[in-house]
C-alpha positions as CSV (number, residue, x, y, z in Angstrom):
1,L,0.4,23.1,31.2
2,A,2.8,26.0,31.5
3,A,4.7,24.8,28.5
4,L,1.8,25.0,26.2
5,P,1.6,28.1,24.1
6,P,-1.3,30.5,24.5
7,A,-4.6,29.4,22.8
8,T,-4.2,32.1,20.1
9,A,-0.7,30.9,19.1
10,R,-1.9,27.3,19.1
11,G,-4.8,28.1,16.9
12,S,-2.7,29.9,14.3
13,A,-0.1,27.1,14.3
14,E,-2.9,24.6,13.7
15,K,-4.4,26.6,10.9
16,A,-1.0,26.8,9.3
17,A,-0.5,23.1,9.6
18,E,-4.0,22.5,8.1
19,A,-3.3,24.8,5.2
20,S,0.0,23.0,4.6
21,N,-1.8,19.6,4.6
22,V,-4.5,20.9,2.2
23,A,-1.7,22.2,-0.2
24,F,0.0,18.8,-0.1
25,V,-3.3,16.9,-0.8
26,D,-4.0,19.3,-3.6
27,K,-0.6,18.6,-5.1
28,L,-1.2,14.8,-4.9
29,W,-4.3,15.0,-7.0
30,Q,-3.4,17.8,-9.3
31,V,-3.6,16.7,-13.0
32,E,-0.6,17.9,-15.1
33,S,-0.3,17.8,-18.9
34,G,-1.4,14.3,-19.9
35,Q,-0.1,12.6,-16.8
36,R,-2.0,10.8,-14.1
37,P,-2.1,12.6,-10.7
38,L,0.9,11.8,-8.4
39,G,-1.5,10.3,-5.8
40,E,-2.9,7.9,-8.3
41,R,0.5,6.8,-9.4
42,I,1.6,6.2,-5.8
43,A,-1.6,4.2,-5.1
44,D,-1.0,2.2,-8.3
45,A,2.6,1.4,-7.3
46,I,1.5,0.3,-3.8
47,M,-1.2,-2.0,-5.2
48,R,1.3,-3.5,-7.7
49,A,3.7,-4.2,-4.8
50,L,1.0,-6.2,-3.1
51,F,1.1,-8.7,-6.0
52,R,4.7,-8.4,-7.2
53,D,6.3,-11.7,-8.1
54,G,9.0,-12.6,-5.6
55,F,8.0,-9.7,-3.3
56,A,4.6,-10.5,-2.0
57,V,3.6,-13.5,-4.0
58,E,5.7,-16.5,-5.2
59,G,7.4,-15.8,-8.5
60,P,6.9,-18.0,-11.6
61,E,10.4,-19.3,-11.1
62,D,9.3,-21.1,-7.9
63,K,9.0,-24.7,-8.9
64,D,7.0,-25.6,-5.8
65,A,4.2,-23.1,-6.6
66,P,1.1,-24.7,-8.0
67,Q,0.1,-23.7,-11.5
68,A,-3.2,-22.0,-12.5
69,E,-6.2,-24.2,-12.1
70,K,-9.6,-23.2,-13.5
71,G,-8.4,-19.6,-14.0
72,I,-7.1,-19.3,-10.4
73,V,-3.5,-18.7,-9.7
74,P,-3.0,-20.1,-6.2
75,A,0.2,-18.0,-5.6
76,L,-1.9,-14.8,-5.8
77,I,-4.3,-16.0,-3.0
78,W,-3.0,-14.8,0.4
79,Q,-5.1,-16.9,2.7
80,E,-4.2,-20.6,3.2
81,G,-7.1,-23.0,2.5
82,V,-8.7,-20.7,-0.1
83,G,-8.3,-21.8,-3.7
84,P,-7.5,-25.1,-5.4
85,E,-6.1,-28.1,-3.5
86,G,-2.4,-27.9,-3.1
87,S,-2.3,-24.2,-2.2
88,S,0.2,-23.6,0.6
89,Q,1.2,-20.9,3.0
90,P,3.9,-18.6,1.5
91,K,7.4,-18.2,2.9
92,N,8.1,-16.0,5.9
93,D,9.8,-13.3,3.8
94,L,6.8,-13.0,1.6
95,Q,4.6,-12.6,4.7
96,E,6.8,-9.8,6.0
97,N,6.8,-8.1,2.6
98,R,3.0,-8.3,2.5
99,M,2.8,-6.6,5.9
100,V,5.2,-3.8,4.8
101,A,3.1,-3.2,1.7
102,L,-0.1,-3.2,3.6
103,Q,1.3,-0.8,6.2
104,L,2.4,1.5,3.3
105,L,-1.1,1.4,1.9
106,V,-2.7,2.2,5.2
107,T,-0.3,5.1,5.7
108,F,-1.0,6.5,2.3
109,L,-4.7,6.3,2.8
110,S,-4.7,7.9,6.2
């Protein structure tokens, strides 16, 4: 407890950190001349990564991937057993990439 700064110093440091966070969040959602806000562009990039061919879903060059059936592309469904017959579990590297993209999304939203 002796290492903790006095309550008044802690309070001012916390206020400064909060002001810094507010400024950062404001910058993320500030609209500049004709461009989408930075936060929106980051969220869009993360969402695109979740369904990027060869990164989080099997790419069209994968010959083993089932083709679209009744408007459903099995490679875009993440859960085994959901979707048309013949859907299979993705490769391990795709699973790892999915986890990284989801962790990035959670971090961005927190």
